[in-house]
C-alpha positions as CSV (number, residue, x, y, z in Angstrom):
1,X,5.6,25.0,-2.6
2,X,8.1,21.5,-2.1
3,X,4.9,19.5,-2.6
4,X,4.2,20.9,-6.3
5,X,7.1,20.1,-7.5
6,X,6.9,17.9,-10.7
7,X,3.2,18.3,-10.9
8,X,2.6,18.8,-14.9
9,X,-0.5,21.1,-16.0
10,X,-1.5,21.3,-19.2
11,X,-2.6,24.7,-20.1
12,X,-4.5,25.0,-23.3
13,X,-5.3,28.3,-24.3
14,X,-5.3,29.8,-28.0
15,X,-4.4,33.2,-26.3
16,X,-0.9,33.7,-26.8
17,X,-0.3,36.4,-24.2
18,X,-2.9,34.7,-21.8
19,X,-1.3,31.0,-22.2
20,X,2.3,32.9,-21.8
21,X,0.8,34.5,-18.4
22,X,-0.5,31.0,-17.3
23,X,3.0,29.6,-18.2
24,X,5.0,32.1,-16.0
25,X,2.4,32.1,-13.2
26,X,2.3,28.0,-12.7
27,X,6.5,27.9,-13.1
28,X,6.8,30.5,-10.7
29,X,4.6,28.4,-8.2
30,X,6.8,25.5,-8.9
31,X,4.4,24.0,-11.1
32,X,5.3,22.2,-14.6
33,X,3.3,24.1,-17.4
34,X,2.6,22.3,-20.5
35,X,1.0,24.5,-23.1
36,X,-1.3,24.1,-26.3
37,X,-2.5,26.4,-28.6
38,X,-6.1,25.1,-30.0
39,X,-7.8,21.7,-29.2
40,X,-6.4,19.0,-31.2
41,X,-2.8,19.8,-29.8
42,X,-4.5,19.8,-26.2
43,X,-5.9,16.7,-27.0
44,X,-2.4,14.9,-28.2
45,X,-0.5,16.2,-25.3
46,X,-3.0,14.9,-22.9
47,X,-3.0,11.6,-24.7
48,X,0.5,11.7,-24.8
49,X,1.6,13.2,-21.4
50,X,1.0,12.5,-17.5
51,X,-0.7,15.4,-15.8
52,X,-2.0,16.1,-12.7
53,X,-4.1,19.0,-14.0
54,X,-6.0,20.3,-17.0
55,X,-6.3,23.8,-17.4
56,X,-8.8,24.4,-20.4
57,X,-10.2,27.4,-22.4
58,X,-13.3,26.8,-23.8
59,X,-13.2,28.9,-27.2
60,X,-10.3,27.0,-28.7
61,X,-9.6,26.7,-32.5
62,X,-9.6,23.3,-34.1
63,X,-12.0,22.0,-31.3
64,X,-13.9,23.7,-28.0
65,X,-12.8,23.0,-24.6
66,X,-15.9,21.2,-24.1
67,X,-15.0,18.7,-26.9
68,X,-11.9,18.3,-25.9
69,X,-12.6,17.6,-22.0
70,X,-15.1,15.2,-23.5
71,X,-12.4,13.3,-25.4
72,X,-10.1,13.4,-22.6
73,X,-12.7,11.9,-20.2
74,X,-12.9,8.9,-22.7
75,X,-9.3,8.2,-21.7
76,X,-8.9,9.8,-18.3
77,X,-11.8,10.2,-16.3
78,X,-9.9,11.1,-12.9
79,X,-7.4,13.8,-13.5
80,X,-9.0,16.9,-12.8
81,X,-10.1,19.8,-15.3
82,X,-10.3,23.5,-14.8
83,X,-12.2,25.5,-17.4
84,X,-11.2,29.4,-18.4
85,X,-13.9,30.9,-20.2
86,X,-15.6,34.4,-20.8
87,X,-18.9,32.4,-21.1
88,X,-20.9,32.8,-17.9
89,X,-24.0,32.1,-18.8
90,X,-25.5,29.2,-16.5
91,X,-26.0,26.7,-19.3
92,X,-22.4,27.1,-19.9
93,X,-21.5,26.6,-16.7
94,X,-24.1,23.4,-16.0
95,X,-22.2,21.7,-19.5
96,X,-19.0,22.1,-18.0
97,X,-19.8,20.2,-14.6
98,X,-21.7,17.9,-16.8
99,X,-19.1,17.2,-18.9
100,X,-16.9,16.7,-15.6
101,X,-14.9,19.7,-14.6
102,X,-13.7,20.5,-11.2
103,X,-13.8,24.0,-11.7
104,X,-15.3,26.7,-13.9
105,X,-13.5,30.6,-13.9
106,X,-14.9,33.1,-15.7
107,X,-12.4,35.6,-17.1
108,X,-11.1,38.2,-16.4
109,X,-9.7,36.5,-13.1
110,X,-7.1,37.3,-10.8
111,X,-3.9,34.8,-11.0
112,X,-4.0,34.5,-7.3
113,X,-7.4,33.4,-7.6
114,X,-6.2,30.7,-9.9
115,X,-3.6,29.8,-7.8
116,X,-5.9,29.0,-4.8
117,X,-8.4,27.1,-6.4
118,X,-5.6,24.9,-8.0
119,X,-4.4,24.0,-4.6
120,X,-7.8,23.2,-3.4
121,X,-8.8,21.1,-6.2
122,X,-5.1,19.3,-5.9
123,X,-5.5,19.0,-2.1
124,X,-8.8,17.3,-2.4
125,X,-7.7,15.2,-5.5
126,X,-4.4,13.9,-4.2
127,X,-3.2,13.3,-1.0
128,X,-0.9,16.0,0.4
129,X,-1.9,18.2,-2.6
130,X,-0.1,16.1,-5.0
131,X,0.0,13.4,-7.1
132,X,1.8,10.2,-5.8
133,X,4.3,8.8,-7.6
134,X,3.5,5.2,-8.1
135,X,6.7,2.4,-8.3
136,X,7.0,0.6,-11.4
137,X,5.8,-2.6,-11.0
138,X,7.4,-5.8,-12.2
139,X,5.0,-8.7,-13.3
140,X,6.3,-11.5,-15.1
141,X,8.2,-10.8,-18.1
142,X,6.7,-7.1,-18.0
143,X,7.3,-3.8,-16.4
144,X,4.6,-1.5,-15.7
145,X,5.3,2.2,-15.4
146,X,1.4,3.4,-13.8
147,X,2.7,7.3,-13.8
148,X,3.6,6.6,-17.8
149,X,0.6,4.4,-18.7
150,X,3.2,2.1,-20.4
151,X,3.5,-1.9,-20.4
152,X,7.0,-2.9,-21.3
153,X,7.8,-6.5,-22.7
154,X,10.8,-8.4,-23.6
155,X,12.9,-6.8,-27.0
156,X,12.0,-3.1,-25.4
157,X,8.5,-3.6,-26.8
158,X,6.0,-1.0,-25.3
159,X,2.1,-0.6,-25.3
160,X,0.4,2.8,-23.8
161,X,-2.6,1.8,-22.0
162,X,-5.6,4.0,-21.2
163,X,-6.6,5.2,-17.9
164,X,-8.8,2.9,-17.0
165,X,-6.3,-0.1,-18.0
166,X,-3.9,1.3,-15.9
167,X,-6.0,2.0,-12.9
168,X,-7.4,-1.7,-13.5
169,X,-4.0,-3.4,-13.8
170,X,-2.5,-1.3,-11.0
171,X,-4.7,-2.5,-8.5
172,X,-4.3,-6.0,-9.7
173,X,-0.2,-5.3,-9.3
174,X,-0.5,-4.0,-5.8
175,X,-2.4,-7.4,-4.9
176,X,-1.0,-9.9,-6.9
177,X,-1.8,-13.6,-5.9
178,X,-4.8,-12.2,-4.1
179,X,-8.5,-12.6,-4.4
180,X,-10.0,-9.1,-5.2
181,X,-14.0,-8.7,-4.6
182,X,-15.9,-7.4,-7.7
183,X,-17.1,-5.0,-6.1
184,X,-14.2,-3.5,-4.5
185,X,-12.7,-3.5,-8.3
186,X,-15.3,-1.4,-9.4
187,X,-15.6,0.7,-6.7
188,X,-11.9,1.7,-6.8
189,X,-11.4,2.0,-10.3
190,X,-15.1,3.2,-11.4
191,X,-16.6,4.5,-8.3
192,X,-19.7,2.8,-9.0
193,X,-20.7,-1.0,-9.1
194,X,-24.0,-0.9,-10.9
195,X,-24.8,-3.5,-14.0
196,X,-23.3,-1.3,-16.9
197,X,-20.0,-0.6,-15.2
198,X,-20.1,-4.7,-14.5
199,X,-20.3,-4.9,-18.1
200,X,-17.2,-2.4,-18.8
201,X,-15.3,-4.3,-16.6
202,X,-15.3,-7.3,-18.5
203,X,-14.3,-5.3,-21.6
204,X,-11.0,-4.3,-20.1
205,X,-10.6,-7.3,-18.3
206,X,-10.5,-8.5,-21.6
207,X,-7.8,-6.3,-23.0
208,X,-5.2,-6.6,-19.9
209,X,-5.6,-10.2,-20.4
210,X,-4.4,-10.1,-24.0
211,X,-1.9,-7.5,-23.4
212,X,-0.4,-10.2,-20.8
213,X,-0.9,-13.4,-22.8
214,X,3.0,-13.1,-24.0
215,X,3.6,-14.7,-20.2
216,X,1.9,-18.0,-19.8
217,X,2.9,-17.3,-15.9
218,X,0.3,-14.5,-15.7
219,X,-3.3,-15.6,-15.4
220,X,-6.3,-13.2,-14.5
221,X,-8.8,-16.2,-13.1
222,X,-12.4,-15.2,-12.6
223,X,-13.6,-16.6,-9.2
224,X,-17.0,-17.4,-9.9
225,X,-19.4,-15.2,-8.0
226,X,-16.8,-13.4,-6.0
227,X,-13.9,-11.6,-8.2
228,X,-10.8,-11.9,-9.8
229,X,-7.3,-12.6,-9.2
230,X,-3.6,-12.0,-10.8
231,X,-1.6,-15.3,-10.5
232,X,1.9,-14.8,-11.2
233,X,3.3,-18.5,-11.4
234,X,6.6,-19.5,-10.2
């Protein structure tokens, strides 16, 4: 159970009895459950928090589970998602996997089965079955907290980063002053290196350069035909 300590799981379930049952069960297993009663509340908590797993009911008020998952995937395409639903038809299941869920559990289900499925997903997704707790990076005048996706600057200023911005900046922090191959960046952050990913990467690099512009000692250099390098000038 020790490896589960500190893993936050967002539970988006409108049935109060089921939500309470899931909270109690996950807490007893060592996880930290965070409840939400509808799709809009779930989206807000997903944006504001740092989770190791999302457990989402499909039939939700205000925003259904499919819509919620699509919005989550727009800023977080790596954290696993489990759908809980009474809709067992093949088109619904295919829709769930098309969106990018990692598992699809049909109600009614046993809590033991859910626990085993969560363990299996976390084991596949995270080293030793748990999310890593990366350090806070210091670059120039900034402090970058990857787990919270926050870039802190002078005067207590803070910028909230998207998942992709955070993953990209973390890679540059880990390999500071080192030339990183362009294809390596795309495969490491996006899992693909095709033409459209390349264009997307350029957009994110522009955003990160903008975030770092307050420190003239930091520069992301484009080494033509090879890759990029985050330079920290002493």
